[in-house]
Every structure is written in C-alpha cells, then in structure tokens.
C-alpha positions in Angstrom: 270.9 -54.1 237.8 274.1 -56.0 236.9 274.3 -57.8 233.6 275.1 -61.1 235.4 271.9 -60.7 237.5 269.8 -60.1 234.4 271.2 -63.1 232.7 270.5 -65.2 235.8 267.0 -63.9 235.8 266.4 -64.9 232.2 268.0 -68.3 232.6 265.8 -69.0 235.7 262.7 -68.0 233.8 263.3 -70.4 230.9 264.3 -73.2 233.3 261.0 -72.7 235.2 259.1 -72.8 231.9 260.8 -76.0 231.0 259.9 -77.5 234.3 256.3 -76.4 233.8 256.2 -78.3 230.5 257.6 -81.4 232.3 255.0 -81.1 235.0 252.3 -80.7 232.4 253.5 -83.9 230.7 253.5 -85.8 234.0 250.0 -84.6 234.8 248.7 -85.7 231.4 250.4 -89.2 231.9 249.0 -89.6 235.4 245.5 -88.7 234.2 245.8 -91.4 231.5 245.4 -89.0 228.7 248.8 -89.8 227.1 251.1 -92.8 227.5 254.8 -92.4 228.5 255.7 -92.9 224.8 253.5 -90.1 223.6 254.3 -87.8 226.5 258.0 -88.3 225.6 257.3 -86.5 222.4 257.1 -83.3 224.4 260.9 -83.5 224.8 261.4 -84.1 221.0 262.5 -81.3 218.7 259.2 -80.7 217.0 257.3 -80.2 220.2 260.2 -78.3 221.7 259.8 -75.9 218.8 256.0 -75.7 219.4 256.6 -74.9 223.1 259.6 -72.7 223.0 259.8 -70.9 219.6 256.7 -68.7 219.9 257.4 -68.1 223.6 261.0 -67.1 223.0 260.2 -64.9 220.0 257.3 -63.2 221.8 259.2 -62.7 225.0 262.2 -61.0 223.4 260.2 -59.0 220.9 258.2 -57.5 223.7 261.2 -57.2 225.9 263.7 -55.6 223.5 261.4 -53.7 221.0 258.0 -52.9 222.3 259.0 -51.9 225.8 261.6 -49.3 224.7 259.5 -48.0 221.8 256.1 -47.8 223.3 255.7 -48.7 227.0 258.7 -46.7 228.2 257.2 -43.7 226.4 253.7 -44.5 227.9 252.1 -45.0 224.4 249.7 -47.6 225.8 247.3 -47.6 222.9 250.0 -48.1 220.2 251.6 -50.7 222.5 248.4 -52.8 222.5 248.0 -52.7 218.7 251.7 -53.5 218.2 251.5 -56.4 220.7 248.6 -58.0 218.9 250.3 -57.6 215.5 253.6 -59.0 216.8 251.9 -62.0 218.5 249.8 -62.9 215.4 252.9 -62.5 213.2 255.0 -64.8 215.4 252.2 -67.4 215.6 251.8 -67.4 211.8 255.6 -67.6 211.1 256.1 -70.5 213.5 253.1 -72.4 212.1 254.2 -71.9 208.4 258.0 -72.3 208.7 259.0 -74.0 211.9 256.4 -76.8 212.5 257.4 -79.8 210.3 254.0 -81.2 210.0 252.1 -78.1 208.9 252.0 -79.4 205.3 249.8 -82.2 206.5 247.3 -79.8 208.2 244.2 -78.3 206.7 243.7 -74.5 206.5 241.4 -74.5 209.5 243.9 -76.4 211.5 246.6 -74.0 210.4 244.6 -71.1 211.6 243.8 -72.8 214.9 247.5 -73.6 215.4 248.5 -70.1 214.5 246.0 -68.6 216.9 247.2 -70.9 219.7 250.8 -70.1 219.1 250.0 -66.4 218.9 248.3 -66.6 222.4 251.4 -68.4 223.7 253.7 -65.7 222.2 251.4 -63.0 223.7 251.6 -64.6 227.2 255.4 -64.7 227.1 255.5 -61.2 225.7 253.5 -59.8 228.6 255.8 -61.6 231.0 258.7 -60.1 229.1 257.3 -56.6 229.5 256.8 -57.2 233.2 260.4 -58.5 233.6 261.9 -55.6 231.6 259.8 -53.2 233.6 261.2 -54.7 236.8 264.8 -54.5 235.5 264.3 -50.9 234.4 262.6 -49.9 237.7 265.4 -51.5 239.7 268.0 -49.8 237.5 266.3 -46.4 237.9 266.3 -46.8 241.7 270.0 -47.6 241.8 270.8 -44.8 239.4 268.8 -42.3 241.4 270.5 -43.3 244.6 273.9 -42.9 242.9 273.0 -39.5 241.4 271.6 -38.3 244.8 274.8 -39.3 246.5 277.0 -37.7 243.9 274.8 -34.6 243.9 275.0 -34.4 247.7 278.8 -34.8 247.7 279.2 -32.2 244.9 276.8 -29.8 246.6 278.6 -30.1 249.9 281.9 -29.4 248.2 280.5 -26.4 246.5 278.9 -25.0 249.7 282.2 -25.4 251.6 284.0 -23.7 248.7 281.7 -20.7 248.8 282.5 -19.7 252.3 285.4 -17.5 251.3 287.2 -16.3 254.5 288.7 -13.3 252.6 285.2 -12.2 251.4 283.8 -12.5 254.9 286.8 -10.7 256.5 286.7 -7.8 254.0 282.9 -7.4 254.1 282.8 -7.3 257.9 285.6 -4.7 257.9 283.8 -2.6 255.4 280.6 -2.8 257.4 282.5 -1.9 260.5 284.0 1.2 258.8 280.5 2.1 257.4 278.9 2.0 260.9 280.4 5.3 261.9 279.5 7.0 258.6 276.1 5.6 257.8 274.7 3.3 260.5 271.4 2.6 258.6 273.3 1.5 255.5 275.7 -0.6 257.6 272.7 -2.3 259.2 271.3 -3.1 255.8 274.5 -4.7 254.6 274.8 -6.6 257.9 271.4 -8.1 257.3 272.3 -9.0 253.8 275.4 -10.8 255.0 273.3 -12.6 257.6 270.9 -13.6 254.8 273.8 -15.0 252.7 275.2 -17.0 255.6 271.7 -18.4 256.4 271.2 -19.3 252.7 274.5 -21.2 252.4 274.2 -23.0 255.7 270.5 -24.0 255.5 268.6 -23.4 252.3 271.5 -24.6 250.0 271.2 -28.1 251.5 267.8 -28.6 249.7 267.6 -30.5 246.4 265.8 -27.5 244.9 264.9 -24.0 245.9 262.7 -21.3 244.3 264.5 -19.4 241.5 263.4 -16.2 243.2 265.4 -17.2 246.3 268.5 -17.8 244.2 268.1 -14.4 242.6 267.7 -12.8 246.1 270.9 -14.4 247.1 272.6 -13.0 244.0 271.3 -9.5 244.8 272.6 -9.6 248.3 276.0 -11.0 247.2 276.5 -8.3 244.5 275.4 -5.6 246.9 278.1 -6.7 249.4 280.7 -6.9 246.7 279.9 -3.3 245.6 280.9 -1.8 249.0 284.3 -3.3 248.6 285.1 -1.0 245.7 284.7 2.7 245.3 283.7 2.1 241.7 280.2 0.7 241.9 279.8 0.8 238.1 282.3 -1.9 237.5 279.4 -4.4 238.0 276.4 -4.6 235.7 273.6 -6.9 236.7 270.3 -7.3 234.7 267.4 -9.7 235.0 264.7 -10.0 232.3 261.5 -11.8 233.0 259.8 -13.1 236.1 261.0 -16.2 238.1 257.4 -17.1 239.1 257.3 -20.3 241.0 260.1 -22.0 239.1 262.6 -24.1 241.0 266.3 -24.6 240.5 269.2 -26.4 242.1 270.7 -24.2 244.8 273.8 -22.2 244.1 273.8 -23.1 240.5 274.2 -19.6 239.1 275.9 -17.8 242.1 278.9 -20.1 241.7 279.8 -18.6 238.4 279.2 -15.1 239.7 281.5 -15.7 242.7 284.2 -16.9 240.3 283.8 -13.7 238.3 284.3 -11.5 241.3 287.2 -13.7 242.5 289.1 -13.5 239.3 288.0 -10.1 237.9 290.7 -7.6 237.1 290.4 -3.9 236.2 287.9 -3.1 239.0 288.3 0.6 238.3 286.9 0.1 234.8 283.3 0.3 234.0 281.4 -3.0 233.3 284.4 -5.1 234.4 281.8 -7.7 235.4 278.6 -8.1 233.4 275.9 -10.5 234.6 272.7 -11.0 232.6 269.8 -13.4 233.2 266.9 -13.9 230.8 263.8 -15.9 231.9 261.3 -17.1 229.3 258.6 -19.8 229.4 260.9 -22.2 227.5 264.3 -21.6 229.0 266.6 -19.7 231.4 269.6 -18.0 229.7 272.4 -16.9 232.0 275.6 -15.1 231.0 278.4 -13.9 233.2 281.4 -12.0 231.8 284.4 -10.6 233.5 287.8 -9.0 232.6 290.8 -10.9 233.8 294.5 -10.8 233.6 296.1 -12.8 230.7 298.6 -14.4 233.1 298.7 -18.2 232.8 298.1 -18.7 236.5 294.7 -16.9 236.3 293.6 -18.9 233.3 294.5 -22.1 235.2 292.4 -21.0 238.2 289.4 -20.3 236.0 289.5 -23.8 234.6 290.2 -25.5 238.0 288.4 -27.9 240.2 285.5 -25.5 240.8 284.4 -25.6 237.1 284.8 -29.3 236.9 282.4 -29.7 239.9 280.0 -27.3 238.4 279.9 -29.1 235.1 279.5 -32.5 236.7 276.7 -31.1 238.8 274.9 -29.8 235.7 275.3 -33.1 234.0 273.8 -34.9 237.0 270.9 -32.5 237.6 270.0 -31.4 234.1 271.0 -34.3 231.7 270.3 -33.5 228.1 268.6 -30.2 228.8 271.4 -27.7 229.5 274.0 -26.0 227.3 277.2 -24.7 228.9 279.8 -22.7 227.0 282.9 -21.2 228.6 285.2 -19.0 226.6 288.4 -17.0 227.2 289.3 -14.5 224.6 291.4 -11.3 224.7 291.3 -11.0 228.5 287.5 -11.7 228.7 286.2 -14.7 230.5 282.6 -15.6 229.8 280.1 -18.2 230.9 277.0 -18.9 228.9 274.5 -21.3 230.5 271.1 -22.3 229.0 268.6 -24.4 230.9 265.8 -25.8 228.8 262.4 -26.2 230.3 259.0 -27.3 228.8 257.1 -27.1 232.0 256.8 -24.7 234.9 259.7 -26.3 236.8 263.3 -25.9 235.7 264.0 -29.3 237.1 262.2 -31.1 234.3 263.0 -31.0 230.6 
C-alpha cells in the first residue's frame, strides 16, 4: 500500500475518533447529564489529553512494536502478555505525568483512572493491530502479484532462450545418422528429445515442478549432448541423495548446465564439463564447472543477460535462502548454487 494511502487511513481514523468524542458529548448534553459549559471541557487540553494520549500511545505501540515483534511471527501468547503490560504501563504513565489534576486524587482514584486509561489504550492498540494487519496483508497481496508477474516474464524469457535452434538441428542430424547404424538407440534419443520439448513447452510453465522431473530433464539433455561428441568422457555428471517429493522452480538448474555446454571448450579433454548435485535434508548444493576459452568475448557471454535473468529469478523465488557464486579463474568457469530448506519443500526456507 502506498505511503500516502496509509497516512490517509491513519488521519481518517483519528478524525473519526474525534467525531465520536463530539457525539458522546452531545449525547451527554442532550440527556441532561452535563451542561454545555461542562461538556465544552471535553474540547479543553486536559480532557483532550485524557481522550487522546492513551489512545495514541496504545495504538502506535501495538502498531509499530508489538505487531512486528510478536504477531507477525505468530507468537500469540507472548503478544497477549506484552499487550497487557504495554496497556497498563501507558495507563499508569498518563495518569502520573500527563493528567494535571492527578495530585488532587486519592490513591484509589489514581488506580481507577490508570485502569480506565489502560483499557482505552488496549482498545486503540487492538485496532492498531487490526489496521497494521490490513496494511500488511494488502501489501503482501500487491507484492505477490508483482513477484508472480516478474517471475512469469522471466520464466517465459528463459524458456524461449532455451530452445536453441543449433542444438535441435545438430541433435536431429545426429539421430538421423544414428538411425542407419543403431535404430534402437536412435529411437531412444528421439524419445529423449521429445521429452525435452514436452518439458519446455508444457511442464516448465508451472510455478513449481518435482525435483525428480528436473533431474530427468537434465539426464535427457546430457544424453543428447553426449552423442554430439565422440568423446563421451568430457562430461561428468553426479547426483548424491534422493530428490524424494521435493519441489523446485522449473529450469532452475538446467539453465546453468546449458550455459556450460554452450560455452565449453576443449571437448576432447576429459572432464571438460563437471556437474555435481548433492541433496541433503537441509539443502540442495549444485555445482557446474566447464573449461572455456580465455578470450574476452567468451567471458562477456558468460556474464550476459542470461545470468542476470537467472540471478533475478533466484532473488524473486528464493529470497534470503539461496547462495549463488560464479567464478572465472584460469580458464575455468564455475557456478555454485546452494538452496537452503528447513522443510520437505525447496520452495520454503
């Protein structure tokens, strides 16, 4: 919610409270309980302090302190205790220091007045909690809509970027050559290519997919990349741990792997591309390393728009629970990604 709207909401609340006090005074006068002269005292500074000081202090103590510290963290029991202590403290302080006639009151009157003002502070405080909850809820909705829109835009840009025509062209040609040599193997690769296309066109549109499905896509992609080179040992791919029923944002890991194949050099060398994935109950650790040419053009491509989109996507989807480190040293480009998780879903931190 915009700051101006929040200020208007607060201003409207206190204006309504002032009108309520006026209406109360008119009702008292009309009932003959107070005269116009006595009712006018409600507008004088002492009574204004009596009406507004505990309400104002209670409202903003609950609004600014108790909500963020306790209610927002769902610590309801501690919130109730803190609310009672805050209300009693406000009532006592106003009675002792702000009411000008308190030195003429007895101890019993002081206690009664402090209890009355504490109740007033508590009432305004509860209203402050409700208002802060509404503002926070509305802000969360707007933020979620914005994040969903950005995530959708970034996801679509990533999906479009993944359909590399050179990869498709070379893979189809390799399968075509393989048909005459090993039809069964060619059929297997064709099915894997079909699975990749199906994944990118349909499954990658979802907000989350099973981690096992992402790993299956990685397996299929690496298998198709292997047939493009006579040196199958230039790729090393290892997975430690079981994905179970974990979920992950689609094409989060494969994007870095595709970049590695796109920019990898020395494909005749062993372990030119090394991919390692470790799955534990607390985190997912992914690393992808490839050899690359030290030419400036290659380094620029590695740090291009694709990585910016990937980093923005991680920030939107996994705020505060991911670590991404990208290094380039001595012809080796490496991506290390850690996704923290304290539950059975990678989406939550």
